[in-house]
SELUM-679543 format. One record per atom (N, C-alpha, C): residue in three letters; atom name; x, y, z. Coordinates in steps of 0.001 Angstrom, whole numbers. Layout:
REM residues N
NODE  type  atom     east    north       up
NODE   ALA    CA        X        Y        Z
...
REM end
This chain:
REM residues 105
NODE  type  atom     east    north       up
NODE   MET     N   -14249    27103     8879
NODE   MET    CA   -13583    27550     7677
NODE   MET     C   -14551    28361     6813
NODE   PHE     N   -13980    29115     5924
NODE   PHE    CA   -14780    29967     5063
NODE   PHE     C   -15334    29169     3893
NODE   PRO     N   -16590    29391     3530
NODE   PRO    CA   -17156    28647     2405
NODE   PRO     C   -16559    29089     1070
NODE   VAL     N   -16322    28110      211
NODE   VAL    CA   -15817    28382    -1136
NODE   VAL     C   -16714    27619    -2101
NODE   GLY     N   -17539    28326    -2832
NODE   GLY    CA   -18414    27671    -3804
NODE   GLY     C   -19377    26696    -3155
NODE   GLY     N   -19840    26989    -1956
NODE   GLY    CA   -20779    26091    -1285
NODE   GLY     C   -20110    25028     -435
NODE   HIS     N   -18789    24902     -490
NODE   HIS    CA   -18056    23920      298
NODE   HIS     C   -17062    24643     1195
NODE   SER     N   -16851    24110     2366
NODE   SER    CA   -15858    24724     3244
NODE   SER     C   -14463    24310     2799
NODE   LEU     N   -13476    25072     3192
NODE   LEU    CA   -12089    24730     2857
NODE   LEU     C   -11693    23413     3493
NODE   TRP     N   -12275    23090     4649
NODE   TRP    CA   -11973    21824     5322
NODE   TRP     C   -12389    20646     4441
NODE   THR     N   -13587    20711     3848
NODE   THR    CA   -14063    19651     2965
NODE   THR     C   -13187    19555     1723
NODE   ILE     N   -12845    20683     1138
NODE   ILE    CA   -11996    20687      -50
NODE   ILE     C   -10626    20105      289
NODE   GLY     N   -10090    20429     1469
NODE   GLY    CA    -8800    19885     1887
NODE   GLY     C    -8834    18386     2065
NODE   ARG     N    -9938    17878     2620
NODE   ARG    CA   -10047    16424     2799
NODE   ARG     C   -10142    15721     1462
NODE   VAL     N   -10916    16275      550
NODE   VAL    CA   -11046    15671     -782
NODE   VAL     C    -9704    15674    -1489
NODE   THR     N    -8974    16764    -1392
NODE   THR    CA    -7649    16856    -2012
NODE   THR     C    -6689    15851    -1387
NODE   ALA     N    -6766    15680      -71
NODE   ALA    CA    -5887    14720      606
NODE   ALA     C    -6191    13295      171
NODE   VAL     N    -7469    12959       63
NODE   VAL    CA    -7840    11606     -377
NODE   VAL     C    -7407    11382    -1811
NODE   ALA     N    -7636    12366    -2682
NODE   ALA    CA    -7223    12233    -4084
NODE   ALA     C    -5709    12104    -4179
NODE   GLY     N    -4987    12869    -3388
NODE   GLY    CA    -3525    12761    -3391
NODE   GLY     C    -3050    11420    -2896
NODE   HIS     N    -3764    10860    -1933
NODE   HIS    CA    -3386     9546    -1428
NODE   HIS     C    -3660     8465    -2470
NODE   LEU     N    -4792     8580    -3163
NODE   LEU    CA    -5148     7559    -4141
NODE   LEU     C    -4253     7594    -5380
NODE   TYR     N    -3794     8774    -5752
NODE   TYR    CA    -2995     8906    -6971
NODE   TYR     C    -1634     9503    -6656
NODE   GLY     N    -1030     9083    -5592
NODE   GLY    CA      215     9682    -5139
NODE   GLY     C     1446     9067    -5775
NODE   LEU     N     2545     9528    -5306
NODE   LEU    CA     3839     9102    -5816
NODE   LEU     C     4072     7609    -5582
NODE   ARG     N     3608     7104    -4455
NODE   ARG    CA     3800     5689    -4146
NODE   ARG     C     3154     4806    -5200
NODE   ARG     N     1952     5170    -5642
NODE   ARG    CA     1266     4386    -6661
NODE   ARG     C     2008     4461    -7988
NODE   CYS     N     2517     5639    -8335
NODE   CYS    CA     3286     5787    -9579
NODE   CYS     C     4536     4924    -9532
NODE   LEU     N     5240     4953    -8421
NODE   LEU    CA     6436     4120    -8282
NODE   LEU     C     6102     2634    -8345
NODE   PHE     N     4980     2243    -7750
NODE   PHE    CA     4545      851    -7815
NODE   PHE     C     4288      433    -9256
NODE   CYS     N     3601     1277   -10010
NODE   CYS    CA     3299      951   -11408
NODE   CYS     C     4566      842   -12244
NODE   ILE     N     5485     1771   -12056
NODE   ILE    CA     6747     1725   -12804
NODE   ILE     C     7539      473   -12439
NODE   THR     N     7603      159   -11160
NODE   THR    CA     8340    -1030   -10713
NODE   THR     C     7705    -2298   -11253
NODE   ALA     N     6372    -2388   -11211
NODE   ALA    CA     5694    -3579   -11718
NODE   ALA     C     5938    -3759   -13216
NODE   GLN     N     5878    -2669   -13956
NODE   GLN    CA     6094    -2801   -15393
NODE   GLN     C     7529    -3177   -15726
NODE   THR     N     8493    -2528   -15095
NODE   THR    CA     9891    -2803   -15439
NODE   THR     C    10385    -4126   -14888
NODE   SER     N     9781    -4615   -13812
NODE   SER    CA    10261    -5865   -13212
NODE   SER     C     9535    -7094   -13717
NODE   PHE     N     8226    -6981   -13933
NODE   PHE    CA     7435    -8173   -14222
NODE   PHE     C     6913    -8257   -15646
NODE   LEU     N     6791    -7149   -16349
NODE   LEU    CA     6228    -7200   -17692
NODE   LEU     C     7276    -7025   -18779
NODE   LEU     N     8023    -5950   -18723
NODE   LEU    CA     8921    -5612   -19831
NODE   LEU     C    10021    -6636   -20098
NODE   PRO     N    10567    -7346   -19102
NODE   PRO    CA    11565    -8363   -19454
NODE   PRO     C    10987    -9530   -20266
NODE   TYR     N     9660    -9736   -20208
NODE   TYR    CA     9059   -10888   -20857
NODE   TYR     C     8188   -10534   -22051
NODE   ASN     N     7588    -9346   -22044
NODE   ASN    CA     6676    -8963   -23110
NODE   ASN     C     6756    -7454   -23289
NODE   GLN     N     7069    -7010   -24497
NODE   GLN    CA     7223    -5588   -24744
NODE   GLN     C     6198    -5046   -25731
NODE   SER     N     5105    -5779   -25935
NODE   SER    CA     4098    -5304   -26875
NODE   SER     C     3322    -4134   -26268
NODE   PHE     N     2868    -3264   -27133
NODE   PHE    CA     2118    -2088   -26703
NODE   PHE     C      820    -2491   -26020
NODE   ALA     N      159    -3525   -26527
NODE   ALA    CA    -1118    -3965   -25946
NODE   ALA     C     -926    -4476   -24520
NODE   ALA     N      151    -5225   -24286
NODE   ALA    CA      403    -5750   -22949
NODE   ALA     C      716    -4627   -21964
NODE   VAL     N     1482    -3649   -22396
NODE   VAL    CA     1809    -2514   -21532
NODE   VAL     C      550    -1727   -21200
NODE   MET     N     -316    -1490   -22184
NODE   MET    CA    -1553     -745   -21944
NODE   MET     C    -2519    -1530   -21064
NODE   LEU     N    -2576    -2846   -21235
NODE   LEU    CA    -3441    -3674   -20389
NODE   LEU     C    -2986    -3618   -18935
NODE   LEU     N    -1688    -3726   -18722
NODE   LEU    CA    -1167    -3638   -17362
NODE   LEU     C    -1371    -2238   -16794
NODE   ALA     N    -1196    -1219   -17619
NODE   ALA    CA    -1401      156   -17165
NODE   ALA     C    -2856      394   -16777
NODE   ALA     N    -3784     -276   -17413
NODE   ALA    CA    -5196     -143   -17058
NODE   ALA     C    -5543     -964   -15818
NODE   PHE     N    -4844    -2073   -15614
NODE   PHE    CA    -5151    -2980   -14499
NODE   PHE     C    -4523    -2528   -13184
NODE   LEU     N    -3310    -2004   -13210
NODE   LEU    CA    -2590    -1676   -11975
NODE   LEU     C    -3287     -655   -11078
NODE   PRO     N    -3879      403   -11619
NODE   PRO    CA    -4554     1346   -10706
NODE   PRO     C    -5715      736    -9936
NODE   LEU     N    -6278     -368   -10422
NODE   LEU    CA    -7359    -1032    -9703
NODE   LEU     C    -6854    -1886    -8549
NODE   THR     N    -5610    -2316    -8612
NODE   THR    CA    -5096    -3204    -7579
NODE   THR     C    -4830    -2482    -6266
NODE   GLY     N    -4457    -1222    -6314
NODE   GLY    CA    -4161     -477    -5093
NODE   GLY     C    -5345     -383    -4151
NODE   PRO     N    -6500      122    -4618
NODE   PRO    CA    -7663      182    -3729
NODE   PRO     C    -8122    -1194    -3241
NODE   MET     N    -8008    -2229    -4093
NODE   MET    CA    -8395    -3564    -3649
NODE   MET     C    -7471    -4056    -2537
NODE   CYS     N    -6183    -3832    -2690
NODE   CYS    CA    -5232    -4247    -1649
NODE   CYS     C    -5451    -3463     -361
NODE   ASN     N    -5744    -2173     -474
NODE   ASN    CA    -6047    -1381      717
NODE   ASN     C    -7294    -1892     1422
NODE   MET     N    -8306    -2305      669
NODE   MET    CA    -9528    -2826     1276
NODE   MET     C    -9270    -4156     1982
NODE   VAL     N    -8473    -5014     1384
NODE   VAL    CA    -8119    -6279     2043
NODE   VAL     C    -7344    -6003     3323
NODE   TRP     N    -6407    -5058     3277
NODE   TRP    CA    -5624    -4679     4461
NODE   TRP     C    -6544    -4152     5563
NODE   LEU     N    -7505    -3316     5181
NODE   LEU    CA    -8443    -2747     6140
NODE   LEU     C    -9312    -3825     6777
NODE   LEU     N    -9886    -4700     5974
NODE   LEU    CA   -10770    -5735     6502
NODE   LEU     C   -10016    -6741     7361
NODE   THR     N    -8786    -7047     6989
NODE   THR    CA    -7980    -7947     7809
NODE   THR     C    -7662    -7303     9153
NODE   GLY     N    -7341    -6020     9148
NODE   GLY    CA    -7077    -5319    10404
NODE   GLY     C    -8285    -5279    11309
NODE   VAL     N    -9461    -5049    10718
NODE   VAL    CA   -10685    -5036    11510
NODE   VAL     C   -10955    -6418    12098
NODE   ALA     N   -10732    -7459    11301
NODE   ALA    CA   -10987    -8814    11775
NODE   ALA     C   -10014    -9235    12879
NODE   LEU     N    -8770    -8782    12788
NODE   LEU    CA    -7758    -9217    13758
NODE   LEU     C    -7595    -8265    14939
NODE   ARG     N    -8306    -7146    14947
NODE   ARG    CA    -8141    -6164    16016
NODE   ARG     C    -8453    -6747    17388
NODE   ARG     N    -9520    -7493    17511
NODE   ARG    CA    -9897    -8092    18792
NODE   ARG     C    -8840    -9094    19248
NODE   PHE     N    -8316    -9890    18314
NODE   PHE    CA    -7272   -10863    18652
NODE   PHE     C    -6013   -10155    19140
NODE   PHE     N    -5598    -9102    18442
NODE   PHE    CA    -4401    -8365    18846
NODE   PHE     C    -4576    -7701    20202
NODE   ALA     N    -5767    -7202    20485
NODE   ALA    CA    -6018    -6571    21779
NODE   ALA     C    -6021    -7596    22903
NODE   LYS     N    -6570    -8762    22631
NODE   LYS    CA    -6663    -9807    23660
NODE   LYS     C    -5303   -10410    23974
NODE   TYR     N    -4498   -10638    22955
NODE   TYR    CA    -3193   -11281    23127
NODE   TYR     C    -2055   -10321    22800
NODE   GLN     N    -2143    -9096    23254
NODE   GLN    CA    -1175    -8063    22898
NODE   GLN     C      244    -8447    23295
NODE   LYS     N      414    -8994    24483
NODE   LYS    CA     1757    -9356    24945
NODE   LYS     C     2371   -10441    24059
NODE   TRP     N     1584   -11452    23712
NODE   TRP    CA     2100   -12549    22894
NODE   TRP     C     2340   -12122    21450
NODE   VAL     N     1471   -11266    20947
NODE   VAL    CA     1657   -10755    19580
NODE   VAL     C     2923    -9920    19510
NODE   ASN     N     3137    -9057    20502
NODE   ASN    CA     4355    -8244    20523
NODE   ASN     C     5600    -9116    20632
NODE   LEU     N     5527   -10173    21429
NODE   LEU    CA     6665   -11088    21561
NODE   LEU     C     6944   -11793    20232
NODE   ALA     N     5892   -12254    19559
NODE   ALA    CA     6069   -12926    18263
NODE   ALA     C     6644   -11970    17225
NODE   MET     N     6182   -10723    17218
NODE   MET    CA     6712    -9744    16275
NODE   MET     C     8166    -9415    16580
NODE   PHE     N     8512    -9354    17864
NODE   PHE    CA     9901    -9115    18246
NODE   PHE     C    10800   -10248    17773
NODE   VAL     N    10361   -11482    17975
NODE   VAL    CA    11162   -12637    17558
NODE   VAL     C    11317   -12648    16034
NODE   ALA     N    10248   -12345    15309
NODE   ALA    CA    10328   -12312    13845
NODE   ALA     C    11264   -11202    13375
NODE   LEU     N    11191   -10034    13995
NODE   LEU    CA    12083    -8931    13641
NODE   LEU     C    13531    -9272    13956
NODE   LEU     N    13766    -9912    15078
NODE   LEU    CA    15110   -10332    15454
NODE   LEU     C    15655   -11365    14463
NODE   ALA     N    14809   -12301    14044
NODE   ALA    CA    15233   -13308    13066
NODE   ALA     C    15588   -12650    11734
NODE   CYS     N    14803   -11663    11327
NODE   CYS    CA    15100   -10943    10084
NODE   CYS     C    16419   -10181    10199
NODE   ALA     N    16642    -9551    11344
NODE   ALA    CA    17894    -8809    11541
NODE   ALA     C    19085    -9744    11512
NODE   ILE     N    18959   -10921    12106
NODE   ILE    CA    20055   -11898    12095
NODE   ILE     C    20323   -12361    10670
NODE   LYS     N    19263   -12632     9906
NODE   LYS    CA    19441   -13061     8515
NODE   LYS     C    20123   -11970     7691
NODE   ILE     N    19701   -10729     7886
NODE   ILE    CA    20320    -9626     7147
NODE   ILE     C    21786    -9483     7537
NODE   PHE     N    22062    -9579     8817
NODE   PHE    CA    23453    -9462     9290
NODE   PHE     C    24302   -10597     8743
NODE   ASP     N    23775   -11823     8716
NODE   ASP    CA    24523   -12947     8140
NODE   ASP     C    24746   -12752     6651
NODE   PHE     N    23781   -12163     5970
NODE   PHE    CA    23919   -11936     4546
NODE   PHE     C    24962   -10872     4240
NODE   VAL     N    25022    -9848     5074
NODE   VAL    CA    25956    -8744     4844
NODE   VAL     C    27376    -9155     5165
NODE   SER     N    27555    -9868     6250
NODE   SER    CA    28923   -10219     6658
NODE   SER     C    29456   -11454     5978
REM end
């Protein structure tokens, strides 16, 4: 790629992609949902809303790190018992589908 200000466009694109992922629409929707579902029905003070608004952006990266570390820890187990893990996931998915179908009908 062509250099732009000492950085290649590839590097700038990766930085933009990471920034977009960290501050994307999903995070905004999560913050709005958390505030309207868990805070505003019980507390409508300005201080509480601002405290939650300051705290919520920190929870996303922490949850992603826990997800990453759990995946790394369980990767060997999933590879070793792939057939049994797939069977357990199939049974769980089937149970969820049955529950949803019973709820709808």
